[in-house]
C-alpha positions, -999 to 999 in steps of 0.1 A, spaced: -736 272 -62 -719 291 -34 -695 262 -28 -686 262 -65 -681 299 -66 -659 298 -35 -639 270 -49 -634 289 -82 -624 320 -62 -599 300 -43 -585 285 -75 -583 319 -91 -565 332 -60 -540 304 -62 -535 310 -99 -530 348 -92 -505 340 -64 -486 317 -88 -485 343 -115 -474 369 -90 -447 346 -77 -435 339 -113 -435 377 -120 -415 383 -89 -390 356 -98 -387 370 -134 -383 405 -120 -356 393 -96 -338 375 -125 -340 406 -147 -327 428 -119 -298 403 -114 -290 403 -151 -291 441 -152 -267 442 -123 -244 417 -140 -244 438 -172 -237 470 -153 -208 453 -135 -195 440 -169 -199 475 -184 -180 491 -155 -153 465 -158 -150 471 -196 -149 509 -191 -122 505 -164 -101 482 -187 -106 507 -216 -96 536 -194 -65 517 -181 -55 508 -217 -59 544 -227 -39 556 -197 -11 531 -205 -11 541 -242 -9 578 -232 19 571 -208 39 552 -235 33 580 -260 45 606 -234 77 585 -229 82 581 -266 76 619 -272 101 627 -244 127 603 -260 121 620 -294 126 654 -278 158 643 -262 171 628 -294 161 660 -313 179 681 -288 210 659 -290 209 661 -328 205 699 -326 235 701 -303 255 679 -326 246 700 -356 256 731 -338 289 716 -328 295 705 -364 287 740 -377 313 754 -353 338 728 -363 331 737 -400 336 774 -393 368 766 -375 381 744 -404 372 771 -429 392 797 -409 421 773 -406 419 766 -444 419 804 -450 450 808 -428 468 779 -445 459 793 -479 473 827 -469 504 811 -454 508 791 -487 505 823 -508 531 840 -486 554 810 -488 550 808 -526 557 846 -529 588 842 -507 599 812 -527 593 833 -559 614 861 -545 641 837 -535 642 822 -569 643 856 -586 672 865 -563 690 833 -570 686 837 -608 702 872 -607 
């Protein structure tokens, strides 16, 4: 009876050790998988952040280009307004000169007719 009990105890001890070894292996495997997932998550986060940074940089460059174009257009509009004012002034002067010339011509024609 004692021998049988001792034998059963030894068998149970071996089974327990096998189960403990399997659990340790499974725990190691799970820890390794968790570590791999963490690494992949960190890599994905880094790639996402890099993409975000690049998109922001491109947007900043595009915004700056738009600001420069807008500034250039504003300058062009300002120059054109000045040119328009200058041309209006010239037109006014030419109209006045034309009136004066027409009046002088009218006076000359009156004088010639007399």
